[in-house]
N, C-alpha and C positions, 0 to 999 in steps of 0.2 A: 279183871281190872279194866280191860279196854271197854267193857260194857258201861262201867261207872263213868269213864272219861267221855264216852259217847253221849250218855245222858246229860252230863254237865255241859257239853257243847250245845246240845239241843236246847237246854234251859237258857243258856246265854243268848242264843239266837232268838228264842221266843221273847225273852225280856227286852232285847234290843228292838225287835219289831214292835212290841207293845208300847215302848216309850218313844218311838219315832213319830215325827209329825208327818201326816199325809194330807196335803192340801186338798186333794180329791183326784179325779182322773185328769188326763191331759186336756180334756175339753174345758176345764175350769181355769180361768185366769183371774186372780184377785184384782179388783178395782174398787177402791173404797173411798168414801168421804172421810177425811180425818176430822171427825167431830162427834160429839155426843148427840144422838138422835132423839133426845128427850128433853123436855122442859122449855121448848121454844114455841113461839107463836106458830100455829098450824100453817102449812104452806097452802096458799090459795089454790083451789081446784083439786086438792087431794085430801084424803081422809086424815093423813098424818105424814110425818117426815119420812117414815119408812116407805110408804107408797110413792112419795115423790122421788126418792133416790132410785127406785126401780124404774120409774119413767125416765130418769136421767141416765139410764144404761149403766149403772153401777152393778157389780156382781156380789159385793160384800156390804153388809150394813155394819159400819163401824162408827160409833160404838153404841150398843143397845143395852137396855135393861132386860132382866129375865122375862118380864111380862110382854116383851115385844118379839120374842123368839118365834112363837107360833106364826105370827104374821109374816116374818121373814121366810119361813118355810112355804107358806101359801103363795108368796110372790116370787119364789124361786131364787131367793137371796141366801147366801151364807151369812153367818152372824159372828161378830166378835163381841163377846159379852163384857160389858163394863161392870165393875163391882157395884153392889147396891149403894145407894147414897148414904146409908146409915154409917156414921162413924168416919168415913173417908180415910180409913187407916192406910189404904193403898197409896195415898199421896205422901205418906210419912214413913217410908221404909226404914229410915235411920232410927226411928223411934220404936220399931216393932222388935221385941225380944226374939232371938233366934228360935226359942222353943215354941213361940206362938205362930210362926210362919206356916208350918205344915197344917195345923188345924184351921188357920185362917183361910188358906187356899181350899182346903177340903170343904169348908162351909160355903165359900163362894160357888164352887163347882156344883155342890148339891143343890144350892139355891137356884142355880140357873136351869136345872132340869136336864133331861137327856134328849132334847130336841135334835133331830137329824141335821138341822141347818147350822148347828153350832160349829164354827170353824176353830174357835179358840177363845182365849180370855185375855183381856187387857191387863197387863201387869204394871207398866210404868212408861213414862215418856222422858227421854233425855237424861238418863242417869249418868253420874260420874263414877269413876272407878271405886270410890269409897263404898258405893252401894252394891258393888258386884258380889261380895260374899253372901249377902242376904238374897239377892236376886237369884243366885245359884240355887239356894234352897227353895225359892218360889218356883223356879223352872222345874226342879226335880219333883216338887209336889204336884205340879200339873201333869207331868209324865206319869206320876204314880196314880192319881185319882181320875185322870181323863186321858188314858192312852190314845195316841193318835191325834190329839187336839193340840193346838198351838198356844204356847205361852208368849203373848205378843209384847215385845219390848221395842221401842223406837229409840234410836241413838242420836246423839248430837251430830251436827255437821263438823267438817274439818276446820271451820272458822270459829268454833267455840274456843274459849281461852285455854291455853295449855299451861302446864307447870305443876307445882306440888298439889297433892290431893286437897289440901285445905285452902288453897289459894287460886284454884282454877275450876273451870267447868268440867273439862275432860278428866282432870286428875291424872294426866299423863303428859309426857314430854313431846308427844306428837300424835297426830290422828292415827297413824299406823300402829303405834304402841297401844292406843286406846282400843282399836278394833281387835288387835291380837289378844289383848288381855280380856276383852269381853268374851271372845271365843274360848280361850283357855280356862278362864275363871268361872264363867256362867254356864258354859256348855249349852248354848242356845240351839234352837231348831232351825233358825234362819237369821239373816241380818236385815234390819230395817233402819233407815236413817233418813234425815231430812236435809234439804239444801234449797234455799230460796234465792240464790244469787242471780238467776236469770232476771228476776225482778229488781233486785237492788243494783244490778249493773245497768239498769235501764235498757233492757233488751240487748245486752252484750256490748253496749257502747263503751263501758269500762272494761278493758281487757283484763285488768288485774282482778276485778270482782268476778267477771265471767269465768276466769280461769279456775276459780274455786269450785264452780259447779262441775266442770269436766274433770278436774283433778280428783275430787271426791268420788265421782262416778267410776273412774278407772281404778282407783285404789280399793273401793268397796268390792268391785268386780274381782280384783286380784285376790283379796282375802277370801271372798266367797268361793272362788275356784280352788284356792289352796286347801280349804278345809271342807270342800264338798257341801257347802250350804247355799241354798237359794237366797237371793236378796231382793228386797222391795225398795223402791225409791219413793219418798214422800216429797212432793213438789207443791208449788203454790198455785192457788186459783182465786186470789184476791189481790187487792193493793196492800201489800204486806206492811208498808209504812206510808204515811201521808205524802212523803216526798219521792216515792218510787213510781215506776211505770204501772200501768193497769193491765188487767187480763185482756188477751186477744186470741183469736184462733191460732195465730202464728206462734205465740209463746207457749200456748197449751200444746200444740202439736210438737214443738221442739222438745219439751220436757218428756212427753210420752214416747216419741220415736227414739230419742237418745237412750232412754231407759231400755226399750226393746232391743236396740242395736247393740247395747252392752251386755245383753243376755239377762236382763232383769226378769224376775218372775212374779212381780206384783207392783202395783202403782196406787199410791194414795194421794189424795188432793186435800190440801190444807187451805182454808176451812170452808165448809158448806154454807153455814149461816153467817150473817154479817158480823154479829158481835161487835168487836172493836175495829173491824176491818171493812173498808169501803170496797165497792165493786165486787162483793161476794156473790155467789150464785143465788142466794136467797136474801132478800132485804130484811130489815128489822121488822117491817110490817107484814112479813110472810109472803111477799110477792117474788115470783121468779124474775130475775134480771136478764139482760143480754148475756151475761156471763154464764148463766145456767144453760142456755142454748149452745154457747160455744163448747161448754164442757160436755154436754150430751153428745154433740157431734164427734168429738175426739174419743169419748168413751166407746161410742159405737165402732169406731175403727179399731180400737184396742181389743174390743170383744171379739172381733173377727180374726185379727192377726195374732192375738195372745195365745189362743189354743194351738195355733200352728207353730208358734215359737216354742211352746212347751215341748214339742217333739224334736227340737233341734238342739244341738250342742254348740255353745259359743266357743269359737276357736281363736278369735282375734278381733281387736278393735284398732282401727287406723284412721288417720286424718290426712286430708290434702294439705299441702304446704301453702301458707303458714298455718300451723295448728292453732287452736284457740288458747293454748297454754304451752309454755316452754316445757320440753321434756316428754310431751305426749308422743306416742308412736305414730310415725308417718308412713304413708305408702312407700314402697310396695308391700303388700301383704302376701299371704300364701295363695289366695285365690285371685285377688284384684291387684294388678300391677300399677295401674294409673287410672285417673279419671280426668276427663276434660270437662270443665265447668265454665259456663259463660252466661251472663245475664242478658245478652242481646245477640241474636243470630245475625242481625243486620250490621253489627259492628258499631251501633250507636254508643256503646260503652265497652271498655276493655275489662270491666269488673269480672272477677272469677269467684263466685260465691263459694265459701268453704263447705266441704262435704265430710261428713263422718261416715265411716264404713264399718259395719259389723259383719264378720265372716262366721259361717255356721256349717256344721255337718249334720246331715239327716240320713235316715236309713235309705232314702231313695236318691241321695245325691247331695250336692253342695248348694248353699244359699248365701245370699248377701243382702244386707239391709243398708240402703243409702239414705242419709238424712241431710237435707239442706239446713245447715246451721247458721245461715244468714237470715236475719229476721227482717230484712228490708227488701231483698231482691229475690225474684224467682230465678231458678237455675236450670239451664238446659244442660243435661249431662249425657256423656257417653263413657262407657267403661271398657277397659281392656283387661283381659284375664290372662292368668299365667298359662292356661292351656285352652285349647279350642273346644267349645261345647257345641253340641248339635243345635241347641236353642237356648235363649235366655227369656224366661217367662215372667212377666209382671203379675204379681198376685194382688187381686183387687182387695182393698180394705173395706169394700162394701159387702161383697158376698164370697170372697175367696176364689173367684173365677180367674183362670190364667189366660193371658193374652201375650203374644210375642212382643218383646220390646222393639221399639222403632230404632233399629240400628242406624238407619240412614239419617234421620232427622233428630235423633236424640230423644231423651225422655225429660219432660218438664216436672220440676218440683217447685211448688209455691213456697214462700218463706216458712221455715219450720217443719215442712212436711217430710215424710219419709216414704220409702217404697221397699217392699220385700220382693226379691227376684230369685226365682228358682233357676239354677244352672243345670241344664239337662244334657246328659251324655248321649241320650238317644230319644 
């Protein structure tokens, strides 16, 4: 009898492994343009859109058609495959009979081929809870027909409307309920959501709107950790509305570094092509804009630091006082007790730029990521830790090289920038 039980356990484990999503090894950190990479004017200077995103230091081509998968592999990009344009049934999940979901997903997956670069398949963007039962079937079908691949679903932000399923976007009474129901009902492989409030707050000039960005980040992190799921943050890289602020190196860095500091495992930028949005990375006539070069520079930093962060466990997130939103955790943390932050060493100003602190554990010791969340002023920072370390090493976002932090004169962070610091016992 015990032999039968053992066989059953082994089968369960094997099935679990087969249905799990494996992003890749730790050296891969997903960075994708949240856009369809087909049907646009070619980007000047490049063969096509896919080649242009590789040059912009993305790591994932999101989203491509099956005939673009081979090129992604040649360029060293992973690919999230969008359904073929025929029928567009994927946009109307409410109209797809339950019995048709499994064969529909099977057809999409077979049509995409078996290219090694395929990371996963685009399922839907911003579904409300009424769609969750059908999405559960879609996710199960991806696990069935493409073991180890991702069923990509991107969720609403916390500022979407709440309430009854037929009268709101979330179809839930709170963002927390929405996230928890998505996990329990759909059984996803990861959490992905979007939030563009850094832009609608005009670079955090509106505390109320800016608070939404940080509240969502911390809540998604909490649910992610509670259920053992990685999370991706979809952020903004254009002028999201005609009356909002425009992209800058500072607000790009802030969105990227706060994601890393919270333990995020992927970063998506909405959107790559201009379409209806101004100041996008690529203009309507296919020319790279200043935004493209801002984005490339930030992507380069994430490509260096992301794989290092993959090897770390996020153990806490804290803020200096005042925090950017009421109720967010403030220092002291487990590793960092306090941070001195000042915008002027000479005392020309008494401003103390706000700092976000992410604490991490690694196999080789403790790490912290500090982010200057002031989008106007540079911050000179010194940190105090709960215990004495032999050294504090700044990890370069250019090449990963470590150098001792300047304990005497402090470390400077320009607006929006972050720094990863290794705390060495010996």
